[in-house]
N, C-alpha and C positions, 0 to 999 in steps of 0.2 A: 483424787482417788480416795474412796471411802476407806477408813481404817480397817474394818473387817475384811473387805474385799482384798485389800493390799496384803493382809496377813495370810489369807488363803493362797494368794498368788505367790507370796514368799515361800510357802510350803512346797510349791510345785517347782521351785528353782527355774524360773522362766529362761534364764540365760543358757541352761543346759538343753532345753527342749529342741532347739534347732539342730543340735548335734544328733539327737535321736532320729529326726527326719532325714538327716544326711546319711545315716546308716542304711535306711531302707532304700533311699535313692541310689546309693552305691550298689546295694544288692540287686536292684532292678537292672542296673547297667551290666553287672557281672552275669546276670541270667541271659544276657544277649538280646534283651528286649529292644535296645536302642542301637544295635550293631550296624544298622543300615544308614545311620546319620552321616551326612557329609562332615568334613573336618570342622567347619565353623557353624554347623547347623544346630540350632537350639531345639530341644525336644518339645513336644506338645504334652504338657502335664495336665491338660484339661480333660482328664479321664476319671470317671467316678470311682473306678476300682483303685487307681493309683492314689487318688486323694484319700480314699478310705484307709488304704494301707499306711499312708503317712500319718493319718489321724490315729490309727491303731498303735503305731510306734510311740507317738507323742503321749497318748493317754496312758499307755503302759509305763512309760518312763516317769510321767508325773505321779501316777499312783505309787510307784516304787519309792520315790523320794519323799512323798508325803508320809507313807507308812514307815520309812526309815526314821523320820522324826518322831512318829508315834511310839515306836519301840525304843527310841533313845531318850524318852521323856525324863526318866530318872537321872540319867547321866547329864543331859542338857541342863537340868536344874542347877547343876554344879558348875559345868564347864561353859555352857552357852545359854545363860538365863535370858538373853535378849531374843531368843528364837520364839516364833509365834505361840507354840504350845506352852512352854514353861513360863512365858511372860503373861499368860492368861488371855491373850488376844484371840486365840482359837481354843475352844474347849477340847479336851482330850478325846472324848467320845465322838464329837463332831468331826474331828480330824481323822479318826479311824474310819468312820462311815464314808467320809469324803475320799480317802485313799482307796478303799475297796471298791467304791463306785467307779472311780477312774479306771482301775484295773478291769472291771467288768465291761465297761464301755469299750476299752481297747480290744478285749477279746472278741466282743460282738462285731466290731468293725472289721477285724481280721477274718472272721467266719463269713461275713457278708461278701468278702472278696473271693475267698477260695477255702475249701475245706482244709487243705494242707497248711495254708497260712494260719488258719484258726487253731490248728493243732500245735503249731510252733508257738503261737501267741499264748496258749495255755501252758506250754512248757516254759516259756519266758516268764509268765506270771508266777509259776511255781519257783523258778530260780530266783526271782525278785524277793518272794516271801522267805525263801531259804536264807538269802543274804540278810534281809532286814531282821529276821527273828533269831538266827543262830550263827551263820557263817562269819558275819562281820566281826565276831568276837575272837576269831582264830587268825593268827598271823599269816598262815598260808592259805587256808580255805577261804578266808574273806576276800582277798584280792582275786583268787581264782574264780570264785563264785561271781564276783562283779564282772570279771572278764567274760565269763560264759553268758551273762545277760546281754552284753554288747554283741557277742558272737551270734547269739540266737536272733537278735534284732536284725543283723545283717542277713542272716540265713532266711529270715522271713521274706525279705525282698528277693533273694536268689530263687526261692521256691515258687515265685509267681509264675514262671514258665517251666517248673520242674527241672531246672538245670543243676542236677546233682553232681555233674562232672566237676563243677567248680567249688565244691564244698570246702576245699582247703582254705579259701579266702576267709571263711568264717573263723578260722583260728587266729588270724592277724589281730582283730580287735580283742580277742581273749588275752593274748600276750601283752598287747599294748596297755589295756586297762588294768591288767594285773600289775604292770609296772607303775602306772599312775596311782593306783590304790595303795601300793606298797609305799610310795613316797608320802602319802597322806597319813600313814601310821606315825604317831607321835607329832602330828601337826600342831597340836596345842602346846606341846612341851619342847619341841626341837630335838636336837641330838639324834639325828637319824642318817648320818653320813654313809653308813654301810648300805642302807636301803637305797640311797641315792646312787651309789656306784652300781649296784645291781640293776637298778632301773635304767641307768644309762646304757648298760650292756644289752638289756632287753629292747630298748629303743633302737639300737644299732641292728639287732636281729630283725626287728619289724621292718626297718627300711630295706634290709637285704631281702627279706621274704617277699615284699611287694615287687621288687625289681625282678626276682627270679620267677615268681608266679606270673607276672605280666608278660615275661619273655616266653614262657612255655604255654600259657593258657590264653593270653590276651588275643582279642580279635583285631586290635589296632596295631599295625606293624611299626608305627612310629614310636618315638620316645618322649612325646610331649608330656607324658605323665611325670617325667623327671622334674618339670617345673614345679609341680605341686609337692613332690618329694623334698626338694630343696627348701621350699617355704616351710614345710612341716618340720624339717630338721632344725632350722633356725628357731622356730617357735617353741620347740620342746627343749632343745639343748641349752639355749642361752639362760633361761631362768633356772634350769637344773644345775648348771655350773655355778650360778650365783648362790643357789641354795646350799651347794656343797662348800663353797668358799666361806660364806657367812651363814652358818647353819642355825638360823633363827626361825621361830614360828611364822613370822611374816614372810620370809623368803620361801619357806616350804609351801605356805599357802599359795603364793604366786606361782610356784612351779606346778602345783596340783591344778590350779586354775588354767594355766597354759596348756597342760596336758588334756584336760577335759575339753576345752574349746578347740584344740588342734585336731580332734577326731574328725572335724569337718575337712581339713586338708588331707588327712589320711584317706578318708572316704573318696575324696575327689581323685586322688592318685590312683586308687584301685579302679574307680569307675572309668577313667580315661584310657585304661588299658583295653577297654571293650567298646568304647564309643567316642564321640567327638570331643575335642577340647572344650567346645562350647558347653557341653553337658557338665564337664568339670567346673567350668566357671559358674554355671548355674548353682551347683552345690556350694562352691566357694562363697557365693553371695550370702549364704547363711551365716558365715563367720562374722561379718560386721554387725549383723543382727544380734548374734550372741554376745559380741564384745560390748555393744550398746546396752543390752539388757544387764550384762555383768556389772556395769557401772551403777546400776540401781538395785540389783538383787544379788544375794550371795550365790556363789557357784558351789561351794563346799558346805 
């Protein structure tokens, strides 16, 4: 792999991109689009609009993380000098153009699917820039802004069939990513036990919210989604407990990494409340892809 190409790829956080796709796929399920699937029936994803919507999500996410590094340039020179921009492997101006181009492509893809999806994509791009430029420097607004980005990503999928009745589901990733981002505070320095305790409470709230919403709004009368909930709980709580017991930058980083990747399991749990367990498994297959990429590329 060429050095320059790899540097640009690193800027995009490849391991995180499948989690963005999982958000949209969950949103599509929550919209009721796949409600008619039999229990073990896999969906047909070979639909140009669905593919475009997934691309929209992935490009928006990639653009967001690239620009995050752009606006963190001065800080990264001190704390993460090995990153592509401060190390000089990607020029600052080139990275900025690259990031904004990715955002633009994401917005265009969403508009090609549906006007409403395009409007949400524009709102998402605005939220992304708000985080990258301003909000991330605030202890409360930063995590909240990041969560809103994930919520809008899910909502973009829900709006595919204008299913506004299920908008409450968009709040779940807001709370969850708020918690994950909260843990990442002081990732470099450690000593964030209070944030970890609060994040654990929010994780518990998220699990309870999925169960309650699936009970009242879900189309699937079974409880097969609990399988994904249990996996999700194990994946987020084990590293969180380790990070609390031994509050080191390394353990905090592992907890954040687990939180980011586990969004796939959370998305699967929400989706299976509305469609087949096979659909949830299809989303779940994005997790090993993320884990594999995480071995080669940074998640945070």
